[in-house]
C-alpha positions as CSV (number, residue, x, y, z in Angstrom):
1,M,0.1,0.0,-0.1
2,V,1.1,3.7,-0.7
3,S,1.5,6.0,2.0
4,K,-0.1,9.1,2.1
5,K,2.7,11.3,1.1
6,V,3.8,9.4,-1.6
7,E,0.1,9.1,-2.9
8,N,0.2,13.1,-2.5
9,A,3.1,13.4,-4.5
10,L,2.4,10.8,-7.1
11,N,-1.1,12.9,-7.5
12,A,1.0,15.9,-7.6
13,Q,2.8,14.2,-10.6
14,V,0.1,13.3,-12.4
15,A,-1.0,17.0,-12.9
16,K,2.4,18.3,-13.8
17,E,2.5,15.4,-16.6
18,A,-1.1,16.4,-17.5
19,M,-0.1,20.2,-17.8
20,S,2.7,19.4,-19.6
21,S,0.4,17.7,-22.0
22,Q,-1.5,20.8,-22.4
23,V,1.3,22.6,-23.0
24,Y,2.8,20.8,-25.4
25,L,-0.7,20.5,-27.2
26,A,-1.0,24.1,-27.3
27,M,2.6,24.4,-28.8
28,A,1.4,22.0,-31.3
29,S,-1.7,24.0,-32.4
30,W,0.4,27.3,-32.4
31,A,3.3,25.6,-34.7
32,E,0.3,24.2,-37.0
33,V,-1.1,27.4,-37.7
34,Q,2.1,28.8,-38.4
35,G,2.6,26.1,-41.4
36,L,5.3,23.9,-39.4
37,E,3.3,20.8,-39.9
38,G,6.4,18.6,-38.7
39,I,6.8,20.5,-35.5
40,A,3.1,20.5,-34.8
41,A,3.1,16.7,-35.4
42,F,6.3,16.3,-33.2
43,L,4.6,18.3,-30.3
44,Y,1.3,16.4,-30.9
45,R,2.9,13.1,-30.4
46,H,4.8,14.5,-27.4
47,S,1.5,15.8,-25.9
48,D,0.2,12.4,-26.2
49,E,2.9,10.9,-24.4
50,E,2.9,13.2,-21.5
51,R,-0.8,12.4,-21.0
52,M,0.4,8.5,-20.9
53,H,2.7,9.4,-18.1
54,A,0.0,10.8,-16.4
55,L,-2.1,7.8,-17.1
56,K,0.8,5.5,-15.8
57,L,1.0,7.2,-12.7
58,M,-2.9,7.3,-12.2
59,R,-2.9,3.5,-12.6
60,Y,0.1,2.9,-10.3
61,I,-1.6,5.0,-7.3
62,N,-4.8,3.0,-7.8
63,E,-3.2,-0.2,-8.2
64,R,-1.4,0.4,-4.8
65,G,-4.4,1.3,-2.8
66,G,-4.5,4.9,-3.1
67,H,-6.6,7.3,-5.0
68,A,-5.6,9.1,-8.2
69,V,-7.2,12.4,-8.8
70,V,-7.7,14.3,-12.0
71,P,-6.5,17.2,-12.0
72,A,-7.9,20.6,-12.7
73,L,-5.5,22.5,-15.2
74,G,-4.3,26.1,-16.1
75,K,-5.0,27.3,-19.8
76,P,-1.4,27.0,-21.4
77,P,-0.3,30.2,-23.5
78,K,-1.9,30.6,-26.8
79,E,1.2,32.2,-28.7
80,M,4.6,31.5,-28.8
81,K,7.4,33.7,-29.4
82,G,9.0,31.4,-32.1
83,I,10.4,28.1,-32.8
84,M,13.6,28.4,-30.5
85,D,11.8,29.7,-27.8
86,V,9.2,26.5,-28.0
87,F,12.2,24.3,-27.8
88,K,13.9,26.3,-25.0
89,S,10.8,26.0,-22.9
90,I,10.6,22.3,-23.7
91,L,13.8,22.1,-22.3
92,Q,13.3,24.2,-19.1
93,Q,10.0,21.9,-18.3
94,E,11.9,18.8,-19.0
95,V,14.7,19.9,-16.6
96,E,12.0,20.9,-14.1
97,V,10.2,17.5,-14.3
98,S,13.2,15.5,-13.8
99,G,13.6,17.4,-10.2
100,E,10.4,16.8,-9.7
101,I,10.9,13.0,-10.3
102,N,14.0,12.9,-8.6
103,D,12.3,14.6,-5.4
104,I,9.6,11.6,-5.5
105,V,12.2,9.2,-5.7
106,D,14.0,10.6,-2.8
107,L,10.6,10.9,-0.6
108,C,10.3,6.9,-1.8
109,L,13.4,6.1,0.0
110,K,12.7,8.1,2.9
111,E,9.5,6.6,3.4
112,K,10.9,3.1,2.7
113,D,8.5,2.8,-0.2
114,Y,10.8,0.6,-2.3
115,T,8.1,-0.5,-4.4
116,T,7.3,2.7,-5.7
117,H,11.3,3.5,-6.1
118,N,11.3,0.8,-8.4
119,F,8.0,2.1,-10.4
120,M,9.7,5.6,-10.5
121,Q,13.0,4.1,-12.2
122,W,11.2,4.1,-15.5
123,Y,10.3,8.1,-15.0
124,V,14.1,8.5,-14.1
125,A,15.1,6.9,-17.3
126,E,12.4,8.4,-19.6
127,Q,13.7,11.8,-18.3
128,I,17.0,11.2,-19.5
129,E,15.6,10.5,-23.0
130,E,13.2,13.6,-23.0
131,E,16.0,16.1,-21.9
132,R,18.5,14.8,-24.7
133,L,15.9,15.0,-27.2
134,A,15.1,18.9,-26.2
135,R,19.0,19.3,-26.2
136,T,19.2,17.6,-29.8
137,M,16.5,19.9,-30.9
138,L,18.1,22.8,-29.8
139,D,21.4,22.0,-31.1
140,K,19.9,21.6,-34.6
141,L,17.8,24.8,-34.6
142,N,21.1,26.7,-33.4
143,L,22.9,25.2,-36.4
144,I,19.9,26.1,-38.8
145,G,20.0,30.1,-37.3
146,N,18.1,32.0,-39.7
147,D,18.3,29.7,-42.8
148,K,14.6,29.2,-43.8
149,G,15.9,26.0,-45.9
150,G,17.4,25.1,-42.6
151,L,14.0,25.5,-40.8
152,Y,11.9,23.7,-43.9
153,L,13.9,20.6,-43.5
154,F,14.2,20.4,-39.7
155,D,10.4,20.5,-40.0
156,R,10.0,18.1,-42.6
157,D,12.1,16.0,-40.7
158,L,10.3,16.0,-37.6
159,N,6.8,15.1,-39.6
160,N,8.2,11.5,-39.6
161,P,7.0,9.8,-36.5
162,G,10.6,8.1,-35.9
163,S,12.1,11.0,-35.5
164,A,12.3,11.7,-32.4
């Protein structure tokens, strides 16, 4: 059975994952309106992925005798400053989520909840991948600079579900 402290921390993480999904969804909509179909497709996929992270947590909480709570979510921004800012924001968000995941892992050790600690290792590994991906996207955008042809190719490459 999961302790109340761990349950509360996991429910808080559900809200963070759900909000990440909303933010990626807003970014995807913005990119689509800008004619950046590949970037939009990439962001829609990542919105779905964040939602799945939240659902995985919810199911775990319920399986361990807790009660997963569906969070109320704030409205994400409608407008973005530009592609570079979108990906900088993604990296910042993923770094923050990594810290939050680490805090839960730390709490699990303090509470001697080794089952949840083990469960959370998937999230630890996932965050390494998420941060790496965001940094890679930023590196590519930095290489492209203001080159419209480069942005076109970047956008086209992201339209492929196998690319990130």
